[in-house]
Rosetta silent file (secondary structure, phi, psi, omega in degrees, C-alpha in Angstrom):
SEQUENCE: MAKTTIEKIESIQAEIEQLKNQEKQLQQKHREQERRERTKRLCSRHGLLEKYMPDLITITDEQFEMFVKKGIDTSYGRNFLAEIKAKTEVTPTPQTAESENRGNHTGQSG
SCORE:     score description
SCORE:     0.000 S_00000001
   1 L     0.000  131.910 -176.665   -0.012    0.009    0.020 S_00000001
   2 L   -79.023  143.264  177.652    1.483    3.395   -1.053 S_00000001
   3 L   -80.234  150.783  171.228    1.990    6.032    1.666 S_00000001
   4 L   -85.918  164.155  176.486    0.371    9.389    1.346 S_00000001
   5 H   -59.162  -39.183 -179.578    2.403   12.451    1.575 S_00000001
   6 H   -57.873  -42.787 -179.088    1.068   13.098    5.021 S_00000001
   7 H   -70.449  -37.269  170.328    2.171    9.625    6.159 S_00000001
   8 H   -51.578  -51.519 -174.995    5.625   10.192    4.633 S_00000001
   9 H   -67.277  -41.305  173.596    6.001   13.410    6.565 S_00000001
  10 H   -60.043  -42.576  179.733    4.807   11.721    9.846 S_00000001
  11 H   -64.241  -45.068 -179.800    7.209    8.888    9.232 S_00000001
  12 H   -68.161  -39.787  175.671   10.101   11.281    8.724 S_00000001
  13 H   -63.698  -37.275 -178.888    9.175   13.380   11.817 S_00000001
  14 H   -66.147  -43.079  177.302    9.057   10.202   13.759 S_00000001
  15 H   -61.206  -42.896 -178.605   12.615    9.368   12.542 S_00000001
  16 H   -59.946  -42.578  176.453   13.877   12.792   13.246 S_00000001
  17 H   -60.444  -46.943 -178.512   12.678   12.422   16.906 S_00000001
  18 H   -64.031  -40.100  178.659   14.460    9.121   17.251 S_00000001
  19 H   -69.256  -33.109  174.785   17.660   10.545   15.872 S_00000001
  20 H   -61.302  -45.544  176.327   17.310   13.485   18.171 S_00000001
  21 H   -56.376  -45.569 -175.576   16.949   11.151   21.136 S_00000001
  22 H   -65.068  -44.482  176.194   19.872    9.052   20.020 S_00000001
  23 H   -59.858  -37.719  176.427   22.035   12.280   19.838 S_00000001
  24 H   -62.261  -47.803 -178.660   20.953   13.303   23.341 S_00000001
  25 H   -59.870  -40.736  177.587   21.942    9.843   24.602 S_00000001
  26 H   -68.875  -34.472  179.866   25.304    9.923   22.885 S_00000001
  27 H   -71.240  -35.020 -176.761   26.095   13.406   24.157 S_00000001
  28 H   -70.051  -40.390 -178.208   25.054   12.321   27.744 S_00000001
  29 H   -64.233  -39.323  173.874   27.421    9.169   27.394 S_00000001
  30 H   -59.872  -43.927  178.254   30.170   11.393   26.186 S_00000001
  31 H   -67.033  -40.248  178.466   29.783   13.795   29.105 S_00000001
  32 H   -64.742  -41.654  177.374   29.755   10.846   31.565 S_00000001
  33 H   -60.533  -47.942  175.979   32.883    9.405   29.942 S_00000001
  34 H   -54.714  -48.120  179.256   34.637   12.905   30.309 S_00000001
  35 H   -58.300  -44.292  175.660   33.612   12.972   33.948 S_00000001
  36 H   -56.478  -52.460 -177.305   34.950    9.445   34.565 S_00000001
  37 H   -58.339  -46.077  177.699   38.192   10.387   32.954 S_00000001
  38 H   -69.498  -38.567  172.680   38.651   13.542   34.860 S_00000001
  39 H   -58.662  -46.335  177.518   37.777   11.943   38.170 S_00000001
  40 H   -57.502  -43.908 -173.607   40.411    9.259   37.528 S_00000001
  41 H   -72.150  -37.739  179.133   42.994   11.847   36.571 S_00000001
  42 H   -62.163  -49.940 -178.399   42.100   13.919   39.758 S_00000001
  43 H   -64.011  -47.950  176.509   42.374   10.983   42.016 S_00000001
  44 H   -50.901  -47.916 -174.961   45.563    9.715   40.437 S_00000001
  45 H   -73.222  -37.451  179.779   47.333   13.017   40.567 S_00000001
  46 H   -63.030  -41.562  177.779   46.095   13.742   44.121 S_00000001
  47 H   -56.730  -36.822  179.499   47.279   10.352   45.074 S_00000001
  48 H   -66.520  -34.750 -174.750   50.776   11.023   43.805 S_00000001
  49 H   -65.996  -47.939 -178.057   50.860   14.218   45.872 S_00000001
  50 H   -61.860  -39.036 -174.870   49.796   12.234   49.022 S_00000001
  51 H   -63.059  -46.266 -176.733   52.284    9.506   48.211 S_00000001
  52 H   -82.194  -23.766 -178.667   55.239   11.974   48.043 S_00000001
  53 L  -139.579   71.480 -174.022   53.958   14.309   50.676 S_00000001
  54 H   -48.418  -35.003 -178.659   51.943   12.411   53.395 S_00000001
  55 H   -61.332  -14.766  175.837   51.459   15.440   55.473 S_00000001
  56 H   -63.525  -29.614 -179.405   48.969   16.710   52.820 S_00000001
  57 H   -60.450  -31.773 -167.964   46.428   14.204   54.221 S_00000001
  58 H   -97.111   -3.269 -178.818   46.131   16.171   57.587 S_00000001
  59 L   -92.413  167.183  178.945   45.544   19.731   56.168 S_00000001
  60 L   -83.277  167.015  173.614   42.299   21.367   55.284 S_00000001
  61 H   -50.185  -47.065 -176.115   41.068   22.126   51.789 S_00000001
  62 H   -62.563  -40.044  178.683   41.859   25.755   52.256 S_00000001
  63 H   -67.217  -46.288  179.215   45.394   25.026   53.444 S_00000001
  64 H   -63.082  -32.893  174.673   45.817   22.654   50.511 S_00000001
  65 H   -62.069  -51.226  178.743   44.643   25.323   48.111 S_00000001
  66 H   -59.764  -37.757 -178.980   47.206   27.807   49.547 S_00000001
  67 H   -64.947  -45.406 -176.368   49.928   25.240   49.340 S_00000001
  68 H   -62.886  -51.115 -174.400   49.129   24.505   45.615 S_00000001
  69 H   -65.403  -38.461  179.784   48.862   28.182   44.607 S_00000001
  70 H   -74.354  -34.020  179.284   52.075   29.135   46.452 S_00000001
  71 H   -71.798  -26.148 -174.205   53.838   26.036   45.195 S_00000001
  72 H  -110.027  -20.953 -176.806   53.075   26.476   41.517 S_00000001
  73 L   -83.840   60.174  174.065   52.718   30.294   41.258 S_00000001
  74 L  -139.227  160.794  177.946   56.399   30.833   40.797 S_00000001
  75 H   -58.703  -34.589  177.706   58.504   31.400   37.753 S_00000001
  76 H   -62.141  -56.222 -172.661   60.200   28.038   38.309 S_00000001
  77 H   -61.080  -45.170  174.054   56.862   26.253   38.346 S_00000001
  78 H   -56.874  -46.011  176.040   55.615   27.986   35.225 S_00000001
  79 H   -57.835  -44.810 -179.154   58.866   27.478   33.382 S_00000001
  80 H   -61.985  -48.232  174.116   59.017   23.790   34.324 S_00000001
  81 H   -62.086  -43.108  175.835   55.529   23.198   33.096 S_00000001
  82 H   -61.385  -31.050  176.807   56.123   24.895   29.843 S_00000001
  83 H   -67.517  -41.487 -178.224   59.267   22.774   29.401 S_00000001
  84 H   -65.203  -43.051  179.022   57.232   19.530   30.121 S_00000001
  85 H   -67.597  -33.576 -178.600   54.533   20.648   27.623 S_00000001
  86 H   -68.893  -44.062  179.882   57.075   21.565   25.015 S_00000001
  87 H   -64.711  -34.574  177.368   58.669   18.156   25.223 S_00000001
  88 H   -62.909  -44.653 -175.107   55.290   16.489   25.077 S_00000001
  89 H   -70.527  -32.064  178.871   54.352   18.455   21.915 S_00000001
  90 H   -75.805  -40.172 -177.651   57.591   17.813   20.171 S_00000001
  91 L  -129.297   72.008  177.480   57.951   14.152   20.893 S_00000001
  92 L   -65.075  140.729 -172.401   54.581   12.600   21.612 S_00000001
  93 L  -103.817  115.579 -177.376   54.834    9.117   22.753 S_00000001
  94 L   -75.803  135.314 -176.949   52.210    6.877   20.930 S_00000001
  95 L  -114.583  132.463  176.658   50.544    4.546   23.371 S_00000001
  96 L   -82.353  172.930  176.963   49.217    1.098   22.444 S_00000001
  97 H   -65.880  -36.284 -173.173   46.363   -0.562   24.279 S_00000001
  98 H   -65.950  -43.298  178.321   48.994   -2.791   25.824 S_00000001
  99 H   -70.204  -33.383  176.805   51.068    0.082   27.184 S_00000001
 100 H   -63.644  -45.764 -177.291   47.936    1.915   28.502 S_00000001
 101 H   -63.508  -39.217  177.431   46.916   -1.255   30.416 S_00000001
 102 H   -61.995  -43.898 -177.556   50.434   -1.551   31.905 S_00000001
 103 H   -63.131  -26.348 -174.897   50.252    2.095   32.943 S_00000001
 104 H   -82.356  -14.014 -178.222   46.918    1.515   34.599 S_00000001
 105 H  -115.414   -4.335  178.633   48.243   -1.245   36.801 S_00000001
 106 L  -110.972  144.703  171.221   51.716   -0.176   37.795 S_00000001
 107 L    81.463    5.884 -173.640   52.788    2.337   40.292 S_00000001
 108 L  -108.779  132.215  179.133   49.327    2.919   41.832 S_00000001
 109 L  -103.483  152.818 -175.458   48.714    2.461   45.498 S_00000001
 110 L   -96.425    0.000    0.000   45.405    1.454   46.919 S_00000001
């Protein structure tokens, strides 16, 4: 049975709605993945700080903020970060799935 023009329009509109919903779901999934990656990065980096400076565990959030600000807000800190970034940009290290897996399981404390 042939579809009328109205039926075709309704069919296309329904398809558009489905695609919009799929887009929303994919965007939400992407945002969740970014949040998970950020949380993992924050935990990993803060864990390293506590590993090398265990006294950080006993200070307040405000004290930690002051420590970080004063510790990195120096010409040495800015220059060192710029140096690290420059090395990364010039010679990026390609990571394979195997090396990423090894990186996820080594050197981390629980």
